[in-house]
Residue, then its C-alpha position, 0 to 999 in steps of 0.5 A: m500500500t505504501a508503494n502504491m500511494t508513494i508512486g501515485m503521489t510522486v507522479w502527481m507532484r512531478f505533474r504539478g511542477h515540484g522538483w525531485a528533492p521535495t518529491a523525494e522528501m515527501d516520499g520519505a515521509m510516506a515510507l518512514p512509518i512502515v520502516l518504523l512499524i515493521g519491526p513491531y509488526w513482525a514481532g507480533v505486537l501489531s496486527e495487520e489492521a493496527l499496522l495499517g491504521v497507525m501507519h496512515a495516522l503517522m503519515l500525516p504529521f510526517m508529511f506536515v513536517v516536510m511541508l513546513r520545511r518547504y513552507d514557501e513551496y507548499a503555501q501558495t496557489h498552484q494555478g501558475h505552477s510550471t515545470g520550467h524554472e521552479a522545477a529546476r530550482n528544486a531539483 
């Protein structure tokens, strides 16, 4: 599920004109919860349902932190987003 969500978000962010660096940071924010929770899941501490629930709950604050890191990029309208100079600047 993480891979499917990350691939879709990567395609959408690139389509919207985001550079590779911010896209990779957001991908990392989406993948970090599974990295942190796979051990407890394998140890039997978390059920599959709990793993998915906690994983998705953690994605939101992790993505929020990434968005705060690049506040200027995310705190704007995207009507005029282009894949030209902005994408090159963020790559």
